[in-house]
C-alpha positions in Angstrom: 0.0 0.0 0.0 1.4 3.4 -1.0 0.7 6.7 0.7 -1.7 7.6 -2.1 -3.6 4.4 -1.4 -3.7 5.2 2.3 -5.0 8.7 1.6 -7.7 7.3 -0.7 -8.9 4.7 1.8 -9.0 7.0 4.8 -10.8 9.6 2.7 -13.4 7.0 1.6 -13.9 5.7 5.1 -14.2 9.1 6.9 -15.6 11.3 4.2 -12.9 13.9 4.7 -11.4 15.4 1.6 -8.1 13.9 0.3 -6.1 17.1 0.7 -6.9 17.3 4.4 -6.1 13.6 4.8 -2.8 14.0 3.0 -1.9 17.0 5.1 -2.6 15.1 8.3 -0.5 12.1 7.2 2.4 14.3 6.2 2.2 16.1 9.5 2.1 12.8 11.4 5.2 11.5 9.5 7.0 14.8 10.1 6.3 14.7 13.9 7.4 11.1 14.2 10.6 11.8 12.2 11.4 14.9 14.3 10.7 13.1 17.6 13.0 10.2 16.6 15.7 12.7 15.5 15.5 14.2 19.0 16.0 10.7 20.5 12.3 10.6 21.7 10.3 7.4 21.2 6.7 7.7 19.9 4.1 5.3 21.5 0.8 4.6 19.9 -1.3 2.4 22.3 -2.8 -0.6 20.5 -0.7 0.0 17.3 3.0 0.1 18.2 6.0 2.2 19.0 8.5 4.0 16.9 11.7 3.7 18.7 15.4 4.7 18.4 17.8 1.7 18.6 21.5 2.1 19.2 23.8 0.0 17.1 27.2 -0.8 18.7 30.5 -0.1 17.0 31.5 -3.0 14.8 34.2 -4.1 12.4 33.0 -4.7 8.8 34.8 -5.8 5.7 35.0 -4.2 2.3 35.2 -7.4 0.2 36.0 -5.6 -3.1 39.2 -4.0 -1.6 39.8 -6.8 1.0 40.0 -4.3 3.8 38.4 -3.9 7.2 36.6 -0.8 8.3 35.2 0.3 11.7 31.6 1.3 11.6 31.0 3.7 14.5 28.1 3.4 17.0 25.0 4.9 15.5 21.2 5.2 16.0 18.6 3.6 13.8 14.8 4.0 13.7 12.7 0.9 14.4 9.1 0.0 14.8 7.9 -2.4 17.5 4.2 -3.5 17.0 1.8 -3.7 19.9 0.8 -7.1 21.2 -2.7 -6.8 19.6 -1.2 -5.8 16.3 1.3 -8.6 16.4 -1.3 -11.2 17.3 -3.5 -10.0 14.4 -0.7 -10.9 12.0 -0.1 -14.3 13.4 
């Protein structure tokens, strides 16, 4: 499902015009992105959590040059589904 499909489906289910739905979805994504960039997790009860995970420093290999490089510690975004959401998929 694409963002356009999501906008169309929400608009059809709620009767709200597509421009308003698109604006709301864009705003939601922006807020989640800004919160994660500020190292704050976003919790949506019954749906899941957008969290920041820390990846430890590691040694990696560049196989084309046959050299090793050190990848520094860094943060990555992740999604952890709520139990109800997870159970619905199982």
